[in-house]
N, C-alpha and C positions, 0 to 999 in steps of 0.2 A: 726366319727358319719355315721349313715346310711343315704344312699342316699333315693330318692323317691321311691315308690313302681312303678312297671311297669302297662303302660296302656294295654289293652286288645288286641294282637297283633296276627295274623296269616300267618303260614308260607304256601310255596306250599306244595302240597301234597307230591310232590316227595322229598322235603327236610324232611318233617317230618318221610318218610320211612328209611331215610338216618341218624337218630340221632346219630348213633356210630361215624360217621364222625364230630361230635361238640367238641370231646374231645381237639384237636389241638387249635381250636378256642376259647373255654373257659379258657383254659390254660392261653393263651395270653390275654384275658380281664381280667383274674385276677389280674394280674400284674397291671393295671390300679387301681384296689381298692387298692393294696397294695400302690401305688405311690401317690395316694391322701390324703391316711390316714397320711402316712410319713408326705408329704409336709405339711401337715395343723398344725398338731402337733409341726411340727418344730418352729411355732409361740410361743410356751411357752417356749421354749429355748431362741429363739430371743428377747423375750419383756425383760428379766432382762438384757441382753448384751446392747441392745440399751439404754436402760435406764439409763446405767453407763457411756457407751461410751459417750453419748449425753449430761449427766446429767439432764434428764427427770424427770418430778414429776410422780406419778402413772399415774394421768389422762392423761398425754401424752404420756407413754408407751404402754398404752391402745388402743392408737390408731392404733395401730398395728392390732388388731383384729376388730377396725370398718373398716380400709380399705379392710381387707380381706372378712370378712363376708358383708359387704357394697354392695360389688362385686355381691354376690349371690343374693342380693335382688334387685339390678338393672338390672342384666341380666335375672335373673328367671321373673322379671316383662315386661322385653322387649319381650322375649320369649312367656312368657303366652297372650300378647297383640298381638303379629303375629299370633299365633297359632289360637288363637279365629279370627281373621279376615280374616286370608291369607292362613292357613293350617299350619300343624304342618313341621317346617323349617327341622327338621332332617330327616323326613319320604322323603323330597323333595331330599334333596342331598344326603342321603342313610348313615345308621350308620356308616359304615366305613369310609367314609369321615368327619363325624362329630366327631368321636373319633380322629382322625387324627389331623384334626384342634384343637380340644381340647390340645393335647398334646404338638403340636407345640406352642401355647399360652402360657403354662404351662414352656416350656422350654424357650422362649424368656423373661417370667416374672423372671424365675430365674437369667437369665443371665444380667439381668438390675442390679442385685446386685453388678454387679462389676463397672460398671461407678458409681453408687450409692456411695459405699464406696470410690471411687476415689474423687468425690466432697465433700465427706464427709457431705452430705445433707439428713436430717432426712425425708425431703418431698419426695426426690427421692426415699427412701426406701419404703413408704409408698405406691408410684405410681406404684412401680415394683410389690408390693404383690396385688395390685387391680389387674393389668394385669394378675399375677399368678392365682389369684382367679378366675378372667373371664374364663381361661383355666381349673380350676377345675370344674367350674359350669356347661360347656357345657360337660364335662367328664360325668358328674353326670346325665345330663338329656338323654345320648346317651348310656350310658353304662349299668346304672342299667336295662332299658325295655330289652336291647340286651342280657344281660346275663340271663335274666327269659325266653328267648324264645329260647335260644340254646338247644333246645330238647323237650321231651315231655310234654306238659301243666301240667300235674299232677304232675310232678316233678320241677315245676318251682321254688317253695320254697325253697327246698333243695338245688338248684343250687344258691340262693340269699344269702341264710345263708353261705353258702359256699364261696362265693365270699367276703361277710361281714367279714369271718374269717379272711381274707387275708388282709383285710382293718384294722382290729384290730393287726394284727400284725405289720402291718406298724407304726400304732399310739404306739406300744408297744417298737420297736426298734430305732424309731426316737429320744425321749430324750438321751437316751444313746450313739447313733452315732452322733447326734447333738453337744451333749457337748464335746464328744471326739473329734470331727473334730474342733468346734470353740474354746474350751478353750487349748486343748494340742498339736494337730496335728499341726495346722497351726497357733498357738499362737504364739507371740514373748514375752509372760510374763506378757504383758500389756493388758488391756480391749480396745482395738480397733477396729473400724469398718472393717480394713484391713483384719481381720481374718474372715470375711464375704466372701471374694472374692472368693476364690477358692472351698470353699463347696458348694455354690449356682452353680458356673458353673459348677462342678461335677454334680448336681442335675440337671441342666440346660440340660447337655448332656445326662443324663440318659434318660429326656423326649423325647427329640429329637431320640436317638436311638430306644425307644420304638415307637415311630411314624414311624419310617423308619420298624420296625419289624410289625407293624400293616399293614401299605401298602403292604408288601410284603405277607401277609398270605391269603390264600383264605378263605375271609369268607363270610358266606352264607347271601344273601339278604332276606330279609322278606318284605311282604306286609301290610301296615296298613289298617286294614277295621274299624277302628272305626268313628264312625259319629261323626263330629264336628260340636259344638254348639255355636251359637252367645248369649251374653248377660251373665250376671253373674248367673244363675240361681242355682248355687251350693249354695248360701249362704243363701239361704231360708232353708236350714239343719241348725237345732241347734248344733247338734255333730260336724259338721264342723266350724261353728262359734266359738263355744269354743275350739275347737282343736287346730285352727290356733293360739289361744293364749296360749295354752298348749305346741306348737311347739315352741313358742316364748319363753316361760318361761324356757324350759329344754336345748334348745342348747345356750340361752343368759347364764345360770346358770353353764352347763357344762363348757362352754367356758372361763367364767369368773373364777372359781374356778381354772382350770387349768393354766390359765395366771399368777397368783399369787401364786402358791404353791410354786415355787422356791425361792422369796421374804419371803413368810411365813416360810419356812423352815430356813431360814436365820436369824430368830429374836432368840435373846440371850436366851428368856425363853422356845423357842420350841427346836430347835438343833442347830441353830448357824453355819451352814452349809454354806462352799463357793457355788459360783454359781456352779461349776463344778460337786460337790459332790449332790447336790441339784437337779442338772440336772438328774442324773442317778435314783434317788429314783422317779423322775417323771414315770419312765418307770414302777413302780408299780401301779401307779393311771391309765395309760392306759391299763398296764397288766390285771388290775381288770376287766376293761371294756371287755377285750377280755375273760377271765373267765365266766363272767356273761353272756355274748352273747353267747358263745357256750353251756354253760348249758341251757340258756333260749330256742334257737333252738331247744335242743332235749326235754324240758318240755313241750313246746306248739306245738311239731312235731305230728306225727301220730302214734308213738309207744304205745300200749293200754296196754302191760304188765308192769305194776308198778315198778316189781322188775328190770326189764331189763331197763326200762327208768331211773330209780335213780341211778343204777349202773353205767349205760352207761354216766350221767351226771357227777357221781363222777370219772369216769376215765378220761374224758376230761378234767375235772376240775385240776386234778393233772398233767395230762400233759402239759397244757397250764401254770399251776403255775413252773414247772422245766422250761420250756422255760425261765421264765421271771427271775426264778433265776439263771439261769446260764448266761443269757446276762449280767445282773447286776452285777455279780461276775466277769467279765472281767476287770482288771485294766491295767492301762499304766504307769508306770515311767520311765522315762528319755528314751522313745520310746521303752521298753521293754514289751510284754504284757505278762501277768501271771493271774491266776486266784487266787482271794483271797474271799472265800466263807463266806458270812454273816452265824453266828451262828443262829442256830432256837430259840433261846431264845430273839434275837434281833428282829426277824421277828415273833414272836410267835402272837402278837395282830393282825397283818394281817391274819394270818391263821385263828384267833378265827373268825375275820370279813367274812370270806370266808367259813367257817362254817354255820355263822349265814345267809349268803347269799342262800348256799344251802338250809338250815331249811325253809329258806323265800319261796320257790319255793313251798314246801309241805302245808304252809299256802295259797299261793294262787293258789292253786288246779288247775293250767293250765289255769286260767281264765286271760286273758290280764287286764281287768279293775283292779281285784282284787290284782294280782301281781304289778300291777303298782302303786296301793293304798298302799300297803305294802311296798313297795321298797322307794316312795317317803316320808314316815311316816318315814324310819328307817334313810334314810338321812338328814332331818331335825334333828332327835337326834344328828347324827354325828356332824351335822353342830353346835349345842348346845356345844358340845366336844370340836370343834376347836377353839370356840370362847371364851370359858369360861374354859380351861384347859391349861395346857402346858405340855413340855417334849414328851415323847413316846407316852402317849394315846391321846393328839392332834395331834401330827405328824401323827401317824397310822390312826386316825380317818378321817383326810384329806386325804389321799391316799386310805384308803378303800370306799371312795366315788365312785369310780371307778367302783366298784363292782356293785352297785344298780344303777348307771345311765345306765349300759348295755343295759337292755329293753324298755327303755323308748321309742327312736324314734319310733320302729318298733311297740309297743304297741298304743301308743298314735296316730301314723298314720293310724293303723288299725281300731280303734275304730273311728277316725274322717271319714273315707271315707265309713263307713258301711251304707248300703242302699240307697248309692247315686244314683246308675244304672247310666244311662247316664251323669250325670254330675260328675262322678267319675274323669275323667281326669282333668276337670277343677278344682275340688277339689283338687287334687294333687298338681296341679300346684300351688294355693292359700298357700298350706300348707308349699313348697318349699321355697315360698317368705318368708316366717316367720321365715328363717333361720337367718333372719336380725336382731334375739334377740342376735346372738354372736356377732353384730358389736356394738350394743348399751348398753346391760349390762355390758361387762368389762369397758369401759370407766365410767361409772356411779360407780362401784365399785371402780375404780382408783381415781376416785374424793371423794368419800368417805374416802377412805385409807389415800389421803393426810391431811383430816380435822381429823380425828378419829383415825387415825391408821391401819393398814393393818388387825390386828387380828379382832376387830371390824367390820370391814368392808364385812367380811362373814358373817353378818347378813344379808346382800340384797338378796343372792340366797336362803334363809330361805322364804322369801316370794314366791319367783319363786315355790318353792316345795310345798308350801301350796297353792299355786294355781292348780297345778299338782294333789295335793290330791283331790281336789274339783272336777276335771274333772273326777278322777278316780271313784268318789262315786256318782256324779250326772249329770257333763256337759257332759259326753259321750254319755247321754241316747238319741236315736234317734226320739226325738219328734218334729214335726214342729210347727213352730209358726203361 
């Protein structure tokens, strides 16, 4: 999932004249995007594992996302209130210190999994996730605007798209690596929480090492020249009010779908996969988001030559697919790794959906609202296939939803803050708070799954995407009431 767009910042003239020196800092910052994408999607592997280990209901298992994304809301709300009344905290302590603090908190949250597993306490795991998500929230607040200002203002969008590409790579690799570590490398053959200890200690150590790396890198400092306004003036804008609920619906639906895919793939009428095998295929869901995101960045970019634009989109899509294909082909049998490629006949439906995704950009004509409406409508059709069909059609329809989720955050966000002027920063904070949809929608779908079954529970995200269609057609229009 993409982070909030940056506030308007200004660098000193000396730093602007030396933008070529920003390469090392930007590479360092890009690793942050990779790490928080990786650790966020690890929840999709974690949920079915904890469900089996603690014998939880779907509702109880979905509390993993409630704890994680609930932290986004609480921390963002506190940050918003402090910034409005006292000034931007990150500006006061510095972006570098803010990033280091976020990384350290992430590391602590991951390492708390060890005592949580030692005490065999589900509540302890939820607390550890809350701490971890607190760190991720601080990283999003600090790293997104910082990545944008590491260079010339006119190329800020390009840098953010590149950084978000790293985020997508993290979300693509996480299901495969997570399933491998939890179900193979550190598993004793039984589903227990002990197999979570060392993987999360490894993740925590990576965050701490990255914090030390950032601390040691000479990162440029910037001065915030943005005017801080008191009150909630941003709420007078119609497109923002409706946009807040669109962000809620999108994040809630995306997280809910990802949370239950592994269990869905395990249904006998779908594929009957075990958790480890299903976890590998989850990479196609998040890999689809990577493919669509890279194509979207080009489609809505500055290239005016139509042939060049769509040719580049095709090349990038193929390269991204090859990465996903290779990653999911790595197998581990008795500690021996080898490549086991899926036949193209088995992944033919995914390729068909990828082609439809490519064609949908033509229909969208580089218009954020039009593309948003087209993509949300296609997802609704795919969810109907998920609910009312079975086998390969249902299986790949569920996975391919990731292709069409790809551009939703950026498109909704852009439409919501359009014409907010001096209220843009406040509006951005309000939109970030609505990530809380990822905390609330998954438990509701989990409760629904307990009552009507997991397959029918996918009707809930349909409601979310219907609202997004409304927003793309009418709700985004910047009219004041």
